[in-house]
MIRO-832056 format. One record per residue (C-alpha): x, y, z. Coordinates in steps of 0.1 Angstrom, whole numbers, plus 5000, padded with zeros to 4 digits. Layout:
residues N
XYZ;...
//
This chain:
residues 88
500050005000;502850245009;504750164978;501650224957;501050564973;504750654969;504750554932;501650754925;503151064942;506351024922;504351004889;502351304900;505551494907;506951414873;503751484854;502751834867;504652164871;504652354904;501652574894;499452274887;500552094919;499652404939;496152404922;495652034930;496452104967;494052394969;491252174953;492051894977;491852135006;488452264995;487051914991;488451795025;487252115043;483852085027;483551735040;484751845075;482252135074;479451885066;480451665096;480751965119;477352095109;475951805129;477551945160;477752325160;476652585135;479152845148;482152625139;480752555104;480652925096;484352955105;485252655083;483152795054;485053125056;488252935054;486952745024;485953075007;489453215013;491052904998;488652914968;489553284962;493253194964;492652914940;491153134914;493653414918;496453154914;494753014883;494453354867;498053434876;499153104861;497253164829;498753514825;502253404833;502153114809;500553314781;502753614782;506053534799;506653164792;505653184755;507953484750;510853304767;510353004745;510353224714;513553394725;515253064731;514252934697;515353244679;518753244696;519452884684;
//
């Protein structure tokens, strides 16, 4: 079981760049905290409001990072690739 998890993490590390990994972690946090909020709603409504605020902040961060990644890749990375190609 541990070797299977380790192998999948190694493949995930090779397949995705740092921006994509960060986005995956934010999405995982949103899913996990939503599940926790659902469980906590059975106990106390005040705690769930705090957890939902944290989920909102993570979701906003996710979208800001997504927009940043799109802008960086479209403007900066493409220009760097073109410059490298023209220098060769």
